[in-house]
KOLGU-210460 format. One record per residue (C-alpha): residue in one letter; x, y, z; residue number from 1. Coordinates in nm, 2 decimals. Layout:
A, X, Y, Z, NUM
...
***
This chain:
M, 2.30, 0.20, 1.92, 1
P, 2.48, -0.10, 2.09, 2
D, 2.81, 0.08, 2.17, 3
S, 2.67, 0.35, 2.46, 4
D, 2.97, 0.41, 2.67, 5
N, 3.11, 0.75, 2.67, 6
T, 3.43, 0.62, 2.47, 7
S, 3.24, 0.54, 2.19, 8
P, 3.33, 0.79, 1.83, 9
I, 2.92, 0.82, 1.84, 10
T, 2.91, 0.94, 2.17, 11
R, 3.23, 1.14, 2.17, 12
F, 3.12, 1.29, 1.84, 13
I, 2.77, 1.38, 1.94, 14
N, 2.94, 1.53, 2.25, 15
N, 3.11, 1.77, 2.05, 16
L, 2.86, 1.86, 1.85, 17
K, 2.68, 1.99, 2.19, 18
A, 2.95, 2.17, 2.27, 19
L, 2.92, 2.42, 1.96, 20
D, 2.81, 2.77, 2.04, 21
A, 2.54, 2.95, 1.79, 22
G, 2.79, 3.05, 1.53, 23
E, 2.95, 2.72, 1.50, 24
R, 2.58, 2.53, 1.48, 25
A, 2.46, 2.81, 1.22, 26
R, 2.80, 2.76, 0.98, 27
F, 2.70, 2.35, 1.02, 28
K, 2.32, 2.45, 0.97, 29
R, 2.42, 2.67, 0.61, 30
N, 2.60, 2.31, 0.47, 31
A, 2.30, 2.13, 0.53, 32
G, 2.25, 1.84, 0.31, 33
K, 2.61, 1.90, 0.14, 34
T, 2.89, 1.68, 0.13, 35
L, 3.22, 1.77, 0.23, 36
A, 3.31, 1.90, -0.07, 37
E, 3.03, 2.08, -0.16, 38
S, 3.09, 2.28, 0.17, 39
Y, 3.14, 2.59, 0.22, 40
N, 3.38, 2.78, 0.55, 41
V, 3.31, 2.42, 0.80, 42
L, 3.58, 2.20, 0.69, 43
G, 3.79, 2.32, 0.99, 44
L, 3.55, 2.34, 1.19, 45
F, 3.43, 1.97, 1.15, 46
Y, 3.78, 1.81, 1.14, 47
H, 3.95, 2.05, 1.43, 48
T, 3.61, 2.04, 1.65, 49
A, 3.34, 1.78, 1.59, 50
L, 3.58, 1.49, 1.53, 51
Q, 3.80, 1.60, 1.82, 52
G, 3.89, 1.28, 2.00, 53
V, 3.70, 1.10, 1.74, 54
H, 3.87, 0.79, 1.51, 55
I, 3.70, 0.73, 1.24, 56
P, 3.75, 0.54, 0.90, 57
E, 3.78, 0.79, 0.61, 58
Y, 3.45, 0.64, 0.45, 59
Q, 3.22, 0.71, 0.75, 60
E, 3.34, 1.12, 0.73, 61
E, 3.05, 1.20, 0.49, 62
T, 2.81, 1.03, 0.73, 63
Y, 2.93, 1.22, 1.03, 64
F, 2.96, 1.54, 0.84, 65
L, 2.57, 1.49, 0.73, 66
V, 2.46, 1.45, 1.10, 67
A, 2.68, 1.76, 1.20, 68
T, 2.47, 1.98, 0.95, 69
L, 2.15, 1.83, 1.08, 70
F, 2.23, 1.91, 1.44, 71
P, 2.15, 2.23, 1.46, 72
F, 1.77, 2.19, 1.31, 73
E, 1.67, 2.09, 1.67, 74
K, 1.55, 2.32, 1.90, 75
K, 1.56, 2.30, 2.31, 76
F, 1.24, 2.17, 2.35, 77
Q, 1.14, 1.98, 2.64, 78
G, 1.11, 1.61, 2.63, 79
E, 1.29, 1.31, 2.57, 80
P, 1.48, 1.28, 2.25, 81
Q, 1.35, 0.96, 2.06, 82
P, 1.49, 0.79, 1.75, 83
F, 1.42, 1.00, 1.39, 84
A, 1.13, 0.71, 1.31, 85
Q, 0.97, 0.75, 1.62, 86
A, 0.98, 1.09, 1.62, 87
M, 0.80, 1.12, 1.30, 88
R, 0.55, 0.87, 1.41, 89
T, 0.47, 1.12, 1.65, 90
V, 0.41, 1.39, 1.43, 91
R, 0.18, 1.15, 1.20, 92
L, -0.01, 1.05, 1.48, 93
R, -0.09, 1.44, 1.58, 94
Q, -0.18, 1.47, 1.22, 95
I, -0.43, 1.19, 1.23, 96
Q, -0.59, 1.31, 1.57, 97
T, -0.60, 1.66, 1.40, 98
R, -0.80, 1.53, 1.07, 99
K, -1.08, 1.31, 1.27, 100
T, -1.28, 1.13, 1.09, 101
K, -1.30, 1.36, 0.81, 102
D, -1.08, 1.21, 0.54, 103
R, -0.92, 0.91, 0.72, 104
G, -0.90, 0.72, 0.41, 105
Q, -0.70, 0.98, 0.24, 106
K, -0.30, 0.88, 0.28, 107
L, -0.15, 1.16, 0.44, 108
A, 0.15, 1.38, 0.29, 109
L, 0.41, 1.26, 0.57, 110
D, 0.34, 0.91, 0.48, 111
T, 0.46, 0.96, 0.12, 112
R, 0.76, 1.20, 0.27, 113
M, 0.87, 0.91, 0.47, 114
E, 0.82, 0.61, 0.20, 115
R, 1.06, 0.86, -0.01, 116
L, 1.34, 0.87, 0.23, 117
L, 1.32, 0.49, 0.28, 118
D, 1.37, 0.47, -0.05, 119
A, 1.67, 0.66, -0.05, 120
D, 1.98, 0.59, -0.20, 121
R, 2.30, 0.73, -0.02, 122
Q, 2.30, 1.02, -0.27, 123
Q, 1.93, 1.12, -0.24, 124
L, 1.97, 1.05, 0.13, 125
P, 2.11, 1.40, 0.28, 126
Y, 1.83, 1.57, 0.05, 127
Y, 1.56, 1.38, 0.21, 128
L, 1.67, 1.38, 0.55, 129
R, 1.73, 1.73, 0.61, 130
R, 1.38, 1.78, 0.48, 131
E, 1.24, 1.56, 0.78, 132
V, 1.49, 1.62, 1.01, 133
Q, 1.39, 2.04, 0.96, 134
F, 1.02, 1.93, 0.97, 135
V, 1.01, 1.69, 1.30, 136
T, 1.22, 1.97, 1.49, 137
N, 1.01, 2.24, 1.39, 138
E, 0.71, 2.04, 1.54, 139
G, 0.89, 2.02, 1.85, 140
Q, 1.03, 1.67, 1.88, 141
R, 1.37, 1.62, 1.99, 142
L, 1.63, 1.31, 1.81, 143
E, 1.81, 1.10, 1.96, 144
W, 2.13, 1.21, 1.74, 145
G, 2.36, 0.89, 1.81, 146
V, 2.11, 0.66, 1.73, 147
L, 2.05, 0.86, 1.40, 148
L, 2.39, 0.87, 1.31, 149
Y, 2.42, 0.45, 1.39, 150
D, 2.17, 0.40, 1.18, 151
L, 2.28, 0.62, 0.91, 152
L, 2.60, 0.43, 0.92, 153
H, 2.44, 0.13, 0.82, 154
W, 2.19, 0.29, 0.58, 155
D, 2.35, 0.07, 0.26, 156
L, 2.35, -0.24, 0.39, 157
P, 2.20, -0.56, 0.17, 158
T, 1.89, -0.63, 0.38, 159
R, 1.81, -0.27, 0.45, 160
Y, 1.76, -0.36, 0.80, 161
V, 1.73, 0.00, 0.91, 162
Q, 1.50, 0.12, 0.64, 163
K, 1.27, -0.17, 0.76, 164
Q, 1.34, -0.09, 1.12, 165
W, 1.25, 0.28, 1.08, 166
A, 0.92, 0.16, 0.87, 167
R, 0.81, -0.06, 1.13, 168
M, 0.83, 0.22, 1.38, 169
Y, 0.67, 0.46, 1.17, 170
F, 0.41, 0.24, 0.97, 171
G, 0.33, 0.01, 1.25, 172
S, 0.05, -0.07, 1.44, 173
P, -0.02, 0.21, 1.74, 174
A, 0.02, 0.06, 2.06, 175
P, -0.30, 0.09, 2.27, 176
E, -0.31, 0.46, 2.43, 177
E, -0.19, 0.52, 2.07, 178
S, -0.50, 0.41, 1.91, 179
E, -0.69, 0.61, 2.20, 180
E, -0.54, 0.97, 2.14, 181
A, -0.58, 0.88, 1.75, 182
A, -0.96, 0.82, 1.75, 183
***
């Protein structure tokens, strides 16, 4: 995320989400994976509170709304937040380590889920992303929400650089210390 100063729309938006109380978070969470048009009882909260002081083009509102509905899935675990694909990779390496050599050649279900997410178009993205965000946060991972939002804003680019970056991060060769842990 190249724009990391405190005045960027993404930073302001994420700070607004962090300031939500438990009831507001629950309202967003109940609308996870829905569009603004499908949502119930959150339009005022989204436009008045989450987007307070955040000036974005109208065409980006759905993407911001998607992140607002996913944000409440994160629990208050210890640890550093990490980009989404890295959080998925951490869970993947833990699964590989748990399996040991028993079925090493067999593809992990998590790999298939990640491939579906990477192939998702704009309409499918909320469904697949909601599932995976819920999964990784339940596994105790913390996410870099600003990086996730930045990536989602660039999801539809013809070069698919976000999807390629996520695939490299998730499926790429493990660092030497990760290889030893998974062995």
